[in-house]
C-alpha positions in Angstrom: -118.7 48.1 39.0 -117.6 45.3 36.9 -117.9 41.6 36.2 -115.7 39.4 34.1 -115.7 35.7 33.1 -112.1 34.6 32.6 -111.4 31.5 30.6 -107.9 30.5 29.6 -107.3 28.9 26.3 -110.9 29.5 25.2 -111.8 29.8 21.6 -113.3 33.1 20.4 -117.0 33.6 21.0 -119.7 35.7 19.3 -122.6 37.5 20.7 -125.7 36.0 19.1 -129.0 37.9 18.5 -130.9 35.4 20.7 -128.6 36.1 23.6 -128.8 39.9 23.1 -132.6 39.6 23.0 -132.7 37.5 26.1 -130.7 40.1 28.0 -132.9 43.0 26.7 -136.1 41.1 27.7 -134.7 40.3 31.2 -133.7 44.0 31.7 -137.1 45.2 30.7 -138.7 43.0 33.3 -136.2 44.0 35.9 -136.7 47.7 35.3 -140.4 47.2 35.5 -140.0 45.5 38.9 -137.7 48.2 40.2 -140.1 50.9 39.2 -142.8 49.2 41.2 -140.5 48.6 44.1 -139.4 52.3 44.2 -143.0 53.5 44.0 -143.6 52.2 47.5 -141.3 53.5 50.3 -141.9 50.4 52.4 -140.4 48.2 49.6 -137.7 50.6 48.4 -134.9 48.2 49.2 -135.0 44.6 48.1 -132.6 43.0 50.6 -133.9 42.3 54.1 -131.2 40.9 56.5 -129.4 42.1 59.6 -128.4 45.7 59.4 -130.0 46.1 56.0 -133.7 46.8 56.5 -136.9 48.0 55.0 -137.7 51.7 54.7 -140.3 51.2 57.5 -137.4 50.1 59.8 -134.8 52.5 58.5 -135.2 55.1 61.3 -134.2 52.5 63.9 -130.5 52.7 65.0 -128.3 51.1 62.4 -125.0 49.4 62.8 -122.3 49.3 60.1 -121.5 45.7 59.1 -120.3 43.6 56.2 -121.8 43.8 52.8 -124.8 41.5 52.4 -124.9 39.8 49.0 -127.3 37.4 47.4 -127.9 35.8 44.0 -131.1 36.6 42.1 -132.7 33.7 40.3 -129.8 31.5 41.3 -127.1 34.0 40.2 -126.2 32.5 36.8 -128.2 30.7 34.2 -127.9 29.8 30.5 -129.6 31.6 27.7 -129.4 30.8 24.0 -125.8 31.7 23.1 -124.5 32.8 26.5 -124.9 33.1 30.3 -126.9 35.6 32.3 -125.7 36.7 35.8 -127.7 38.7 38.4 -126.5 39.5 41.9 -127.7 42.0 44.5 -125.8 43.5 47.4 -126.5 46.1 50.1 -124.7 47.8 53.0 -125.2 50.6 55.6 -122.7 53.5 55.6 -122.9 55.5 58.9 -123.0 59.4 58.6 -123.1 59.3 54.8 -125.8 61.1 52.9 -127.7 60.7 49.6 -125.9 63.8 48.3 -122.6 62.1 48.9 -123.7 59.1 46.9 -125.0 61.3 44.0 -121.7 63.2 44.0 -119.8 59.9 43.7 -122.1 58.5 40.9 -121.9 61.8 39.0 -118.1 62.0 39.0 -116.9 59.5 36.4 -113.5 61.2 36.0 -112.4 60.0 39.4 -113.7 56.4 39.5 -110.2 55.0 39.2 -109.3 56.7 42.5 -112.1 54.9 44.4 -112.4 51.6 42.4 -108.8 50.7 41.7 -107.5 48.2 40.7 -110.6 47.0 38.8 -111.1 50.5 37.2 -107.9 51.5 35.5 -109.1 54.8 34.0 -112.4 56.6 33.4 -113.7 59.8 32.0 -117.0 61.5 31.6 -118.3 62.2 28.1 -121.3 64.1 29.5 -122.2 65.3 33.0 -125.2 66.0 35.1 -128.2 63.8 36.2 -127.7 62.0 32.9 -124.1 60.9 32.3 -122.2 59.1 29.6 -118.9 57.7 30.7 -116.0 55.6 29.3 -114.4 53.2 31.7 -111.4 50.9 31.3 -111.6 47.7 33.5 -108.9 45.3 34.3 -109.4 41.9 36.0 -106.8 39.3 36.7 -107.9 35.8 37.5 -105.9 33.0 35.8 -105.8 35.4 32.8 -105.7 39.2 32.6 -108.7 40.8 30.8 -108.9 44.5 29.9 -112.1 45.9 28.6 -113.2 49.4 27.5 -116.9 50.0 28.3 -119.2 53.0 27.6 -122.2 53.5 29.9 -125.2 55.8 30.0 -126.6 56.5 33.4 -129.0 58.6 35.4 -129.3 59.3 39.1 -131.6 61.4 41.3 -133.4 61.8 44.6 -137.1 61.0 45.0 -139.4 61.4 48.0 -136.9 63.4 50.0 -134.9 60.5 51.5 -134.7 58.0 48.6 -132.4 58.0 45.6 -131.7 55.9 42.6 -129.2 55.4 39.8 -129.0 53.2 36.8 -126.1 52.5 34.5 -126.6 50.7 31.2 -123.7 49.5 29.0 -123.9 50.9 25.4 -120.6 49.5 24.1 -118.1 47.0 25.5 -114.8 46.2 23.7 -112.2 43.7 24.7 -108.7 45.3 24.5 -105.7 43.4 23.2 -102.1 44.4 24.0 -103.2 47.2 26.3 -100.7 49.9 27.1 -98.5 49.0 24.1 -98.1 50.5 20.6 -100.1 47.5 19.4 -103.1 48.1 21.6 -106.4 47.6 19.8 -110.0 46.9 20.5 -111.7 43.8 19.1 -115.0 44.1 17.3 -117.9 44.3 19.8 -119.5 40.9 20.4 -116.8 39.1 18.4 -114.1 38.4 21.0 -113.5 36.0 23.9 -116.9 36.7 25.4 -115.6 37.8 28.8 -118.3 40.5 29.0 -120.9 41.5 26.5 -123.4 43.5 28.6 -123.4 45.0 32.1 -126.2 47.0 33.8 -126.2 48.3 37.4 -129.1 49.6 39.4 -128.6 51.5 42.8 -131.3 52.1 45.4 -130.4 54.6 48.1 -132.2 55.3 51.3 -131.3 58.1 53.7 -131.8 57.4 57.5 -131.2 59.6 60.5 -127.7 58.1 61.1 -126.5 57.2 57.7 -127.2 55.7 54.3 -128.5 52.4 53.1 -127.2 51.5 49.6 -128.2 48.6 47.4 -126.9 47.5 44.0 -128.2 45.0 41.5 -125.8 44.0 38.7 -126.9 42.1 35.6 -124.4 40.9 33.0 -124.2 38.7 29.9 -121.2 36.6 29.0 -120.3 33.6 26.8 -121.2 30.2 27.9 -118.8 27.5 29.2 -116.7 26.0 26.5 -117.1 22.3 26.0 -114.7 20.2 28.0 -113.6 23.1 30.3 -116.6 23.1 32.6 -114.5 21.6 35.5 -112.2 24.6 35.2 -114.4 27.4 34.1 -117.6 26.9 36.0 -116.2 27.7 39.4 -114.7 31.0 38.0 -117.9 32.0 36.3 -119.9 31.3 39.5 -117.5 33.2 41.8 -116.6 36.3 39.7 -120.0 38.1 39.6 -120.3 37.8 43.4 -116.7 38.9 44.0 -116.9 41.9 41.6 -120.2 43.1 43.2 -118.8 42.7 46.7 -115.7 44.7 45.7 -117.9 47.4 44.3 -120.0 47.7 47.5 -116.9 47.8 49.7 -115.2 50.4 47.5 -118.4 52.5 47.5 -118.7 52.3 51.3 -115.1 53.5 51.6 -115.6 56.3 49.2 -118.8 57.5 51.0 -117.0 57.3 54.4 -114.2 59.5 52.9 -116.8 62.0 51.7 -118.5 62.0 55.1 -115.1 62.5 56.9 -114.2 65.4 54.6 -117.5 67.1 55.2 -117.1 66.7 59.0 -113.6 68.2 58.8 -114.9 71.1 56.7 -117.7 71.7 59.3 -115.1 71.8 62.1 -112.9 74.2 60.1 -115.8 76.5 59.7 
């Protein structure tokens, strides 16, 4: 759901037009690749490992396991004026359904219930297959960072057993003095550079015994300040992976809760 690059004692950074263009160009290529991937059922999921399988193998008995996560193009690389980050993760959720996943994705008002403590608060600005949501994130690692982010997203079911969702950041503000009378947002792109862009893409595949879910997260942050590479580089390299793994685990737990509630309702009826 979120990724942050925390750097103590860093000077302020500014999002440059070349960095923004690099992100937009990368996203255009990624979305083209995902459209081609989703057009063929046998390649609907990108990760192939252990309990996470191709669509052709999906009807074989699945076993729940840990989240599988991997870097894309090395995970992190420099662009002119910043750093790009791309990670992908997948998991199998027994007894969950694609409708459960859509219900979760289309319920921005309750994200803090499932994704705490990283999501502090959230609310939907529009509802339905196309949603607009405002989310407050909080991440603590050496320093505490609070961000307000607005996203536009869309989700749906295609081909009966396959689903998708995308979420594109439209605004991200760093928040100073959160929760106090002095709380205020810094100007977009003129802050500490913890997070300037964040897009997430879900691929969903229904099987006979559960749901395969996969998420690709792409973000743009500031680069590593001169002289602080020994301190900052390990944080930058670990946080995208940690945040995506947290998101997958939280999503699995939410889907299992949905499935359990449905089973209890069936028994009650």
